[in-house]
PANUTI-570061 format. One record per residue (C-alpha): residue in three letters; x, y, z. Coordinates in steps of 0.02 Angstrom, whole numbers, padded with zeros to 5 digits, always signed. Last residue first. Example, Ala and Ser with C-alpha at 12.3 -4.5 7.8 and 13.67 -1.06 7.14 Angstrom:
% PANUTI-570061
Ser+00684-00053+00357Ala+00615-00225+00390
END
This chain:
% PANUTI-570061
Pro-00741+00126-04013Lys-00890+00076-03904Gln-01047+00083-04008Phe-01210+00175-03974Val-01390+00133-04019Gly-01519+00260-03967Lys-01699+00290-03921Ile-01780+00447-03852Leu-01957+00425-03790His-02097+00554-03792Arg-02279+00526-03750Arg-02389+00673-03799Tyr-02565+00719-03747Val-02651+00845-03862Lys-02810+00927-03797Gly-02971+00936-03898Lys-03070+00827-03781Phe-02934+00694-03793Ile-02806+00697-03933Lys-02671+00565-03927Glu-02491+00587-03980Lys-02347+00465-03994Ile-02168+00522-04010Ala-02015+00412-04034Asp-01866+00527-04053Glu-01706+00462-04130Leu-01524+00425-04101Glu-01439+00290-04204Ile-01258+00240-04232Ile-01183+00361-04107Glu-01000+00321-04077Phe-00965+00317-03891Glu-00856+00428-03781Lys-00983+00570-03796Phe-01120+00462-03721Val-01172+00585-03585Glu-01147+00733-03703Arg-01248+00656-03844Ile-01384+00613-03718Glu-01392+00792-03656Glu-01407+00858-03833Lys-01548+00735-03868Thr-01645+00805-03721Phe-01686+00694-03573Tyr-01826+00687-03445His-01778+00630-03270Tyr-01896+00538-03154Ile-01846+00492-02976Ile-01943+00362-02877Gly-02001+00399-02700Asn-02178+00333-02725Gln-02245+00510-02716Arg-02145+00557-02871Ala-01984+00659-02874Phe-01939+00761-03027Thr-01789+00794-03138Lys-01798+00915-03285Glu-01655+01017-03210Glu-01581+00949-03050Phe-01629+00995-02872Pro-01561+00888-02732Ile-01699+00850-02694Ser-01808+00828-02848Ala-01934+00956-02906Glu-02117+00911-02883Gly-02208+00895-03047Gly-02159+00908-03229Cys-02121+00803-03382Arg-02273+00687-03384Met-02333+00749-03553Asp-02169+00694-03632Glu-02078+00832-03727Tyr-01924+00811-03615Gly-01887+00635-03677Phe-01906+00477-03573Ala-01775+00342-03594Glu-01711+00209-03714Phe-01535+00148-03747Phe-01451+00000-03831Phe-01262-00007-03808Leu-01158-00103-03933Gly-00985-00179-03919Gly-00849-00130-04044Lys-00720-00147-03908Arg-00797-00253-03771Leu-00920-00175-03652Thr-00885-00183-03464Gln-00785-00021-03457Ser-00903+00079-03566Phe-01054+00023-03466Glu-00969+00069-03303Lys-00929+00242-03370Val-01111+00259-03424Ala-01168+00210-03250Ser-01056+00339-03166Glu-01126+00476-03278Arg-01304+00424-03239Glu-01266+00421-03052Glu-01191+00596-03058Lys-01343+00660-03153Phe-01474+00582-03039Leu-01553+00416-03086His-01727+00358-03139Gln-01711+00411-03321Leu-01559+00299-03336Val-01676+00149-03322Gly-01810+00148-03456Tyr-01716+00030-03572Cys-01534-00011-03541Leu-01476-00155-03651Ile-01290-00193-03655Gly-01200-00285-03794Asp-01045-00387-03828Phe-01012-00400-03641Thr-00865-00436-03526Gln-00743-00302-03583Ala-00683-00259-03407Lys-00735-00375-03267Phe-00910-00371-03195Pro-00993-00318-03032Leu-01067-00155-03101Asp-01068-00001-02989Ser-01180+00134-03064Ile-01292-00001-03137Ser-01334-00046-02958Ala-01328-00229-02911Gly-01430-00384-02874Leu-01380-00517-03000His-01481-00635-03109Glu-01405-00759-03233Ala-01524-00803-03373Phe-01622-00961-03405Arg-01775-01005-03508Gly-01909-01138-03487Ser-02054-01016-03506Arg-02113-01036-03327Ala-01932-01028-03267Leu-01909-00860-03351Gln-02063-00788-03266Val-02014-00853-03094Arg-01836-00791-03110Ser-01900-00619-03159Gly-02012-00609-03007Asn-01864-00646-02895Leu-01762-00513-02984Ala-01900-00383-02963Thr-01914-00416-02777Leu-01724-00406-02764Ser-01734-00229-02831Ile-01572-00145-02885Asp-01573-00243-03047Ile-01455-00349-03149Gly-01494-00469-03290Val-01371-00579-03384Ala-01402-00653-03556Asn-01306-00774-03666Tyr-01415-00733-03815His-01563-00788-03921Arg-01700-00853-03807Ala-01621-00771-03655Leu-01650-00599-03733Glu-01836-00635-03737Gly-01841-00675-03552Leu-01728-00528-03512Tyr-01840-00402-03598Arg-01992-00424-03485Gly-01884-00492-03343Asn-01960-00420-03185Gly-01840-00273-03182Ser-01689-00294-03298Gly-01601-00135-03246Ala-01450-00166-03355Asp-01495-00312-03468Leu-01320-00374-03507Ile-01279-00466-03667Arg-01159-00605-03716Ser-01181-00646-03900Gly-01259-00814-03945Pro-01362-00742-04086Leu-01277-00593-04171Leu-01318-00417-04114Tyr-01374-00277-04230Ala-01548-00313-04298Gln-01578-00430-04151Ile-01566-00283-04032Asp-01700-00183-04121Arg-01810-00338-04134Ile-01809-00360-03944Pro-01996-00364-03913Ala-02064-00358-03733Pro-02132-00511-03644Gly-02292-00492-03540Gly-02342-00350-03427Trp-02318-00440-03262Lys-02410-00340-03130Leu-02324-00212-03020His-02374-00227-02837Ser-02213-00283-02752Tyr-02114-00205-02894Glu-02145-00029-02830Lys-02102-00074-02650Asp-01936-00149-02705Trp-01906+00002-02818Ala-01913+00130-02677Leu-01744+00072-02613Phe-01655+00153-02759His-01744+00319-02734Ile-01689+00315-02553Lys-01508+00324-02609Ser-01464+00488-02522Pro-01532+00413-02359Gly-01401+00275-02361Ala-01445+00097-02411Gln-01352+00103-02577Ser-01191+00143-02483Gly-01173-00035-02423Ala-01295-00181-02419Leu-01346-00184-02601Asn-01176-00204-02685His-01202-00391-02716Thr-01357-00451-02623Asp-01431-00563-02754Ser-01263-00645-02790Asn-01268-00720-02616Asp-01418-00830-02658Met-01602-00802-02621
END
């Protein structure tokens, strides 16, 4: 474990208000590798060789594929996840820089990246943390750079449960300590108001079981820094 692993993880992140950050190490200690995830949406916009950040890279499902085509960097709050990611990339003969950090406090200079991928991550932060993260994304993206977004939508069947502490609308705390927030499109437009919206769409899948409809709802977007 090198020094870059511990960047920004020993300070305020360890306080009681950040317990939902610390929960991810335990979560990744038993999560199984789900195989590589497709990056066709990114490839449709971003040229090969571009410098891209996987913000909240987890155990490397997207990062491994990104490393095939781009100069890729992965950051995550969980050192367990980062270690697992290194193993997976090494097995496939790929390389990406790995850093331990919060997306709300990125350890990069201004205008470092041509693109940022943030799939399934902002949904696990409180409002103030989400807003801080988006400011960090804007600062580290180059002008004309692209931000690729995906998160849970409010029509998802899992939207509900025990209210978070502190309370925030459509935000819930699970038994594992992880926070789940469910977005509306209007909320996303407001959060990314400094960006140009290229795409913003619902991805809804429904299954009927014993006459009852179960809905999975994601909101996907591509935004550009002016």
